[in-house]
C-alpha positions as CSV (number, residue, x, y, z in Angstrom):
1,M,0.0,0.0,0.0
2,K,1.4,3.4,-0.9
3,I,0.6,6.7,0.7
4,A,2.0,9.9,-0.6
5,V,2.1,13.0,1.6
6,K,0.8,16.2,0.1
7,G,1.5,15.2,-3.5
8,V,5.0,14.1,-3.0
9,I,6.4,10.7,-3.8
10,P,4.3,7.6,-2.8
11,V,5.1,6.9,0.8
12,L,3.4,3.7,2.1
13,C,3.4,0.3,0.5
14,L,1.6,-2.6,2.0
15,F,2.0,-6.0,0.2
16,M,1.1,-8.4,3.0
17,A,0.8,-12.1,2.7
18,M,-1.3,-12.0,5.9
19,P,-2.6,-15.6,6.5
20,L,-0.2,-16.0,9.4
21,L,-0.9,-12.7,11.2
22,R,-2.2,-13.6,14.6
23,A,-5.7,-12.4,15.3
24,Q,-5.9,-10.3,18.4
25,N,-9.5,-9.5,17.8
26,N,-10.8,-12.4,15.7
27,N,-14.3,-13.3,16.9
28,S,-13.9,-16.9,15.9
29,S,-10.5,-17.7,17.4
30,T,-9.5,-15.5,20.3
31,V,-9.7,-17.1,23.8
32,R,-10.0,-14.7,26.7
33,T,-8.6,-14.8,30.2
34,G,-10.8,-13.3,32.8
35,V,-11.5,-10.2,34.7
36,V,-13.9,-12.3,36.7
37,G,-11.7,-15.3,36.8
38,S,-12.7,-16.2,40.3
39,T,-16.2,-17.0,39.3
40,N,-17.2,-20.3,37.7
41,N,-19.1,-19.0,34.7
42,T,-17.2,-19.3,31.4
43,S,-18.1,-18.7,27.8
44,S,-16.3,-18.6,24.5
45,S,-18.2,-15.6,23.3
46,S,-15.9,-12.9,21.8
47,I,-16.2,-9.1,21.9
48,S,-15.0,-6.4,19.5
49,V,-12.2,-4.2,20.7
50,R,-12.9,-1.4,18.2
51,A,-15.2,1.0,19.9
52,K,-16.9,1.7,23.2
53,S,-20.3,1.7,21.7
54,L,-19.9,-1.9,20.5
55,Y,-19.6,-3.1,24.1
56,E,-22.6,-1.4,25.4
57,K,-25.9,-3.1,25.6
58,E,-29.1,-1.2,24.8
59,A,-30.0,1.0,27.7
60,I,-32.5,-0.6,30.0
61,S,-35.4,1.3,31.4
62,P,-36.1,0.8,35.1
63,A,-39.6,-0.2,34.0
64,D,-38.1,-3.2,32.3
65,I,-36.4,-4.5,35.5
66,P,-38.9,-5.8,37.9
67,W,-36.1,-7.4,40.0
68,M,-32.5,-6.4,40.7
69,R,-29.8,-7.3,43.2
70,V,-26.4,-5.8,43.9
71,I,-23.6,-8.2,44.7
72,Y,-20.0,-7.5,45.8
73,R,-17.3,-9.8,44.8
74,S,-13.6,-10.0,45.7
75,L,-11.0,-10.8,43.0
76,D,-7.8,-12.3,44.5
77,L,-5.0,-11.6,42.1
78,K,-2.9,-14.3,43.7
79,E,-5.2,-16.9,42.1
80,E,-3.8,-18.2,38.9
81,K,-6.8,-17.4,36.7
82,N,-6.7,-13.7,37.9
83,M,-3.0,-13.2,37.5
84,P,-3.3,-11.6,34.1
85,L,-4.7,-8.5,35.9
86,Y,-1.6,-8.3,38.1
87,Y,1.2,-9.0,35.6
88,P,3.4,-7.4,34.3
89,E,4.5,-5.6,37.4
90,E,6.6,-3.3,35.2
91,S,5.4,-1.7,32.0
92,M,6.2,-3.7,28.9
93,E,5.6,-3.0,25.2
94,N,1.8,-3.5,24.5
95,Q,1.3,-4.8,28.1
96,E,0.2,-2.9,31.1
97,N,-0.8,-3.8,34.7
98,M,-4.5,-3.0,35.2
99,F,-3.9,-0.9,38.3
100,R,-1.1,1.1,36.7
101,L,-3.4,1.8,33.7
102,I,-6.2,3.0,36.1
103,V,-3.8,5.3,37.9
104,R,-2.6,6.8,34.6
105,L,-6.2,7.4,33.4
106,M,-7.1,9.0,36.8
107,A,-3.9,11.2,36.8
108,D,-4.6,12.4,33.3
109,G,-8.2,13.2,34.2
110,K,-9.6,10.8,31.7
111,V,-11.7,8.8,34.2
112,P,-13.3,9.9,37.5
113,V,-12.9,7.9,40.7
114,Y,-15.3,7.8,43.7
115,E,-15.2,7.4,47.4
116,Y,-15.3,3.9,48.9
117,L,-18.3,3.8,51.2
118,D,-18.4,0.1,52.1
119,G,-21.6,-0.9,50.4
120,R,-23.2,2.5,50.1
121,E,-21.5,3.6,46.9
122,I,-23.0,6.6,45.0
123,F,-21.3,7.5,41.7
124,T,-22.2,11.1,41.5
125,E,-20.0,14.3,41.4
126,A,-20.7,14.8,45.1
127,Y,-18.7,11.7,45.9
128,Q,-16.1,12.1,43.2
129,L,-12.5,12.2,44.7
130,K,-9.9,14.7,43.8
131,V,-6.8,13.1,42.2
132,K,-4.5,15.0,44.5
133,D,-6.3,13.7,47.6
134,V,-6.1,10.1,46.4
135,L,-2.3,10.3,45.7
136,E,-1.6,12.0,49.0
137,R,-3.8,9.6,51.0
138,Y,-1.8,6.6,49.8
139,H,1.6,8.3,49.7
140,I,2.1,8.2,46.0
141,P,4.6,10.8,44.9
142,Y,3.5,13.0,42.0
143,E,4.3,16.2,40.1
144,E,1.6,18.6,39.2
145,K,1.6,19.7,35.5
146,Q,-0.3,22.3,33.6
147,G,-3.1,20.8,31.4
148,R,-4.2,22.0,28.0
149,T,-6.0,24.9,29.6
150,S,-5.2,27.1,32.6
151,K,-8.0,25.5,34.5
152,T,-6.8,21.9,34.0
153,V,-4.1,20.1,35.9
154,T,-2.6,16.7,35.3
155,F,-0.3,14.7,37.6
156,G,3.0,13.2,36.5
157,I,3.8,9.9,38.4
158,E,6.9,7.8,37.9
159,D,6.3,4.1,37.1
160,S,8.3,3.1,40.1
161,D,6.1,5.1,42.4
162,I,2.9,3.4,41.5
163,P,2.3,0.6,44.1
164,T,1.3,-2.1,41.7
165,N,3.0,-4.8,43.8
166,E,0.7,-3.9,46.7
167,V,-2.6,-4.0,44.9
168,L,-3.3,-7.7,45.3
169,S,-7.1,-7.8,45.0
170,Y,-10.1,-5.9,43.7
171,Y,-13.6,-5.5,44.9
172,M,-16.2,-5.7,42.2
173,R,-19.7,-4.3,42.3
174,E,-22.0,-6.3,40.2
175,K,-25.7,-5.8,39.5
176,W,-27.9,-8.8,38.6
177,V,-31.0,-7.9,36.8
178,F,-34.0,-9.7,35.4
179,D,-34.8,-8.1,32.0
180,Q,-38.5,-8.7,31.3
181,R,-38.1,-7.6,27.6
182,N,-36.4,-10.9,26.9
183,S,-37.0,-12.8,30.2
184,K,-33.3,-13.1,30.8
185,F,-31.3,-12.9,34.0
186,Y,-27.8,-11.5,33.7
187,P,-25.1,-9.5,35.5
188,I,-23.9,-6.0,34.8
189,V,-20.5,-5.0,36.2
190,E,-20.8,-1.5,37.6
191,A,-17.5,-0.7,39.2
192,L,-14.1,-2.0,40.4
193,C,-12.2,-1.0,43.5
194,P,-8.4,-1.7,43.8
195,V,-7.5,-2.9,47.2
196,L,-4.1,-2.0,48.6
197,H,-2.4,-4.7,50.8
198,R,0.1,-2.7,52.8
199,A,2.1,-3.8,55.8
200,G,3.3,-1.5,58.6
201,D,6.8,-0.1,58.9
202,F,7.8,-3.0,61.2
203,G,6.3,-5.8,59.0
204,G,3.5,-8.0,60.2
205,E,0.3,-9.0,58.4
206,A,-0.7,-6.6,55.6
207,V,-3.8,-4.5,56.1
208,K,-6.3,-4.1,53.3
209,Y,-7.1,-0.6,52.2
210,P,-9.9,-0.3,49.6
211,M,-8.7,2.8,47.6
212,F,-11.5,4.1,45.4
213,W,-14.2,3.0,43.0
214,V,-13.9,3.4,39.2
215,R,-16.9,2.8,37.0
216,Y,-16.3,-0.1,34.7
217,N,-18.0,1.6,31.7
218,D,-15.4,4.5,32.1
219,I,-12.4,2.2,31.8
220,K,-13.8,-0.5,29.5
221,P,-12.6,1.1,26.2
222,Y,-9.1,1.5,27.6
223,L,-8.9,-2.0,29.1
224,S,-10.2,-3.6,25.9
225,Q,-7.1,-2.5,24.0
226,Q,-4.6,-3.8,26.5
227,Y,-2.7,-7.0,25.7
228,I,-2.4,-9.5,28.6
229,L,-0.4,-12.6,29.2
230,T,-2.7,-15.6,28.9
231,N,-0.3,-18.5,29.4
232,N,1.7,-19.9,32.3
233,E,4.7,-19.9,30.1
234,I,5.7,-16.3,30.4
235,N,8.1,-16.5,27.4
236,S,5.2,-17.5,25.2
237,S,4.0,-15.0,22.6
238,D,0.4,-15.7,23.3
239,T,-1.5,-12.6,24.1
240,G,-5.1,-11.5,24.2
241,Y,-7.3,-8.5,25.0
242,L,-8.8,-7.9,28.4
243,P,-12.4,-9.3,28.2
244,N,-15.7,-7.9,29.1
245,P,-17.0,-9.5,32.3
246,N,-20.6,-8.6,31.4
247,T,-20.4,-11.3,28.8
248,N,-18.5,-13.8,31.1
249,D,-16.0,-13.9,28.2
250,I,-13.5,-16.1,30.1
251,Q,-11.3,-19.1,29.4
252,E,-8.0,-20.0,30.9
253,N,-4.3,-20.2,29.9
254,S,-4.5,-20.4,26.1
255,I,-5.2,-18.5,23.0
256,S,-5.8,-19.9,19.6
257,K,-3.4,-19.1,16.8
258,Q,-5.3,-18.9,13.5
259,Q,-5.3,-16.9,10.3
260,L,-6.6,-13.4,10.6
261,W,-7.4,-13.1,6.9
262,Q,-7.9,-16.2,4.7
263,A,-6.4,-14.5,1.6
264,P,-3.3,-12.2,1.4
265,V,-4.1,-8.5,1.6
266,S,-2.3,-6.4,-1.0
267,F,-3.0,-2.8,-2.0
268,Q,-1.4,0.7,-2.5
269,L,-2.6,3.9,-0.9
270,K,-1.5,7.2,-2.3
271,S,-2.0,10.8,-1.4
272,G,-5.6,11.9,-2.1
273,D,-6.9,8.3,-2.3
274,R,-10.2,7.5,-0.5
275,F,-10.7,4.0,0.7
276,R,-13.4,2.2,2.5
277,I,-12.6,-0.8,4.8
278,E,-15.5,-3.3,4.9
279,G,-15.9,-6.4,7.0
280,A,-17.9,-7.9,9.8
281,N,-17.0,-7.3,13.5
282,G,-13.8,-9.2,14.3
283,S,-12.7,-9.3,10.7
284,G,-9.5,-7.3,11.4
285,K,-10.5,-3.7,10.5
286,T,-8.8,-2.2,13.6
287,T,-5.7,-4.4,13.1
288,L,-5.4,-3.2,9.5
289,L,-5.6,0.4,10.6
290,K,-2.9,-0.2,13.2
291,L,-0.7,-1.6,10.4
292,I,-1.3,1.4,8.2
293,T,-0.5,3.8,11.0
294,G,2.5,1.9,12.1
295,Q,1.2,0.8,15.5
296,L,1.7,-2.9,14.5
297,Q,4.0,-4.7,12.2
298,P,3.0,-7.7,10.1
299,Q,4.4,-11.1,11.1
300,E,4.6,-11.9,7.5
301,G,4.6,-9.8,4.3
302,T,6.0,-6.4,3.5
303,L,4.9,-3.0,4.9
304,T,6.6,0.0,3.3
305,Q,5.8,3.6,4.4
306,T,7.3,7.0,5.1
307,D,6.4,9.6,7.7
308,F,2.9,11.1,7.5
309,S,0.5,12.7,9.9
310,Y,-3.0,11.4,10.5
311,V,-6.0,12.1,12.7
312,Y,-8.0,9.0,13.9
313,L,-11.6,10.0,14.7
314,N,-12.7,7.0,16.6
315,Q,-15.9,6.2,18.4
316,E,-14.3,7.1,21.8
317,Y,-13.7,10.7,20.5
318,S,-10.3,10.6,22.1
319,I,-9.2,14.0,21.0
320,I,-12.0,15.5,23.2
321,D,-10.9,16.3,26.8
322,D,-14.0,15.6,29.0
323,R,-12.7,17.9,31.7
324,N,-13.1,21.0,29.4
325,S,-16.2,23.0,28.6
326,I,-17.0,23.3,24.8
327,L,-15.4,26.7,24.7
328,E,-12.3,25.6,26.6
329,Q,-12.0,22.6,24.2
330,A,-12.1,25.0,21.3
331,Y,-9.4,27.3,22.8
332,A,-7.2,24.3,23.5
333,F,-6.9,23.8,19.7
334,N,-6.3,27.5,19.0
335,S,-2.7,27.0,17.9
336,R,-3.1,29.9,15.4
337,N,-4.1,32.3,18.1
338,L,-7.4,33.2,16.3
339,P,-9.2,36.1,17.9
340,E,-12.1,35.2,20.1
341,H,-14.9,36.2,17.7
342,E,-13.5,33.9,15.0
343,I,-13.5,30.9,17.3
344,K,-17.1,31.7,18.3
345,I,-18.1,32.0,14.6
346,I,-16.6,28.5,13.9
347,L,-18.4,27.1,17.0
348,N,-21.7,28.4,15.7
349,R,-20.9,27.0,12.2
350,Y,-20.7,23.5,13.8
351,L,-24.0,24.0,15.7
352,F,-22.6,25.1,19.1
353,P,-24.4,28.3,20.0
354,A,-23.4,30.6,22.8
355,S,-25.9,29.0,25.2
356,E,-23.9,25.8,25.1
357,W,-20.3,27.1,25.3
358,D,-20.1,26.4,29.1
359,K,-21.5,22.9,28.8
360,S,-19.1,20.2,29.9
361,C,-17.7,17.9,27.2
362,R,-18.4,15.0,29.4
363,K,-22.1,15.6,28.9
364,L,-22.0,15.7,25.1
365,S,-23.5,12.9,23.1
366,G,-21.4,10.9,20.6
367,G,-22.7,13.0,17.7
368,E,-21.9,16.3,19.5
369,K,-18.4,15.1,20.3
370,M,-17.9,14.2,16.6
371,R,-19.0,17.6,15.5
372,L,-16.8,19.3,18.2
373,A,-13.8,17.2,17.0
374,F,-14.1,18.5,13.5
375,C,-14.7,22.0,14.9
376,C,-11.4,21.8,16.8
377,L,-9.5,20.6,13.8
378,M,-10.9,23.5,11.8
379,I,-9.8,26.0,14.5
380,S,-6.3,24.5,14.7
381,N,-5.9,24.5,10.9
382,N,-3.4,21.7,11.4
383,T,-4.6,19.6,8.5
384,P,-3.3,16.1,8.7
385,D,-2.1,14.1,5.6
386,M,-4.8,11.5,6.4
387,F,-8.2,11.2,8.1
388,I,-9.2,7.9,9.5
389,L,-12.9,7.8,10.2
390,D,-14.5,5.1,12.3
391,E,-18.3,5.2,11.9
392,P,-18.3,9.0,11.8
393,T,-22.1,9.3,11.2
394,N,-23.2,7.1,14.0
395,N,-25.6,8.9,16.4
396,L,-25.6,12.1,14.2
397,D,-28.7,14.0,13.1
398,I,-29.2,14.9,9.5
399,Q,-27.8,18.5,9.9
400,S,-24.7,17.2,11.6
401,I,-24.1,14.6,8.9
402,E,-24.4,17.3,6.3
403,I,-21.7,19.4,8.1
404,I,-19.3,16.5,8.5
405,T,-19.9,15.4,4.9
406,A,-19.1,18.9,3.6
407,T,-15.9,19.1,5.7
408,I,-14.6,15.8,4.3
409,K,-15.6,16.6,0.7
410,N,-13.6,19.8,0.9
411,Y,-10.5,18.0,2.4
412,A,-7.8,17.3,-0.2
413,G,-5.9,14.6,1.7
414,T,-6.2,10.9,2.1
415,V,-9.3,9.4,3.7
416,I,-9.8,5.9,5.1
417,A,-13.4,5.3,6.3
418,I,-15.1,2.5,8.2
419,S,-18.8,3.1,7.8
420,H,-22.0,1.4,7.1
421,D,-23.5,4.6,5.8
422,N,-23.5,4.0,2.0
423,Y,-24.8,7.5,1.3
424,F,-22.0,9.1,3.3
425,I,-19.4,7.0,1.6
426,Q,-20.7,8.0,-1.8
427,E,-20.9,11.7,-0.9
428,I,-17.3,11.9,0.3
429,G,-16.0,10.4,-2.9
430,V,-14.7,7.0,-1.8
431,E,-13.3,5.3,-4.8
432,Q,-11.9,2.0,-3.6
433,C,-12.8,-0.7,-1.1
434,I,-10.8,-3.2,1.0
435,L,-13.0,-6.1,1.8
436,L,-11.9,-8.2,4.8
437,S,-13.2,-11.7,5.2
């Protein structure tokens, strides 16, 4: 595959004989190792790791739940089936200890954490903990850093200062519901609480300190993209993605090695090309994107590319900082130092009137976040060589779709789109398709 940057020479070639590429997200072959490994329920069902929305079940109305019970479980990380949540103790390439990941997300302000109330948990802003208070309470050294705006602060923490070796268990808050729409009885994991096992200065038996609660839905999209060791033989190359405990997606100590794509994938992508990637969930669309962007290398075949810039607009809207208001988010991308009135004109153009400028980005819908992402890119005027669009029209109203469509139509660079919206694909001028089977 060739990609040329801004009309220069072709820059990315991908001629991949891919039958032996290991499938990290193949629905038919991946075996998971469990977040709820201490329970007895197992299933071979697989989940997509592409986007947060693909994990979530349809919202349940309280009227559809005539019976519900909250259960608390304890996950002992010393048990073999739960060890993938503990290892590796030190960060490794593509592998991260779950507690270290949670601390990083908390320190960067990406996920909120809540007070541990011993069975009386309330996940509202009133019970949300300040990051600084958590770090000082458990004597974790940190360095305060300026965030993207003057009102935001992040916390730098050295890997060696995160007490991963002391977090030896988790509490899990689980809600069992009876859904009368389909007469099914199933669990919903609501939150996890890391438990610190810390001995005194003079030794003795370690005391358990429940640290805080973090809602599972907040961390799920990050966990799902983490590789974990799933085999007792630590030198093995077997890896998998962290599973979704809501699906009891658990099996132990193995992962199948099968072909990701049954036929070799070979194509060229040049500057200005517009491609659509098609395939069922689990067919390897995300893996292919990671190969194109250089996040993965093929185990077989040839990948040739040069430097290029890209913006990946995914369904997690990761370029949006939930700590900001809409106006603060716009100013965070004002690298051109546009005057205030021009920023406000652009906000209005993307359907954000003055009455909404103080609204928190955390409260925006998926469609609003997509619009705001394009708005911020317009403000920054830092046009990338490539746009990667992952279901960009999902959850958008007609007027928003028209705005996004017009923006992409006027963009002169390369576009790779994953979309089930045939009208959108046609309107933005997609010329070629990569079909994954």
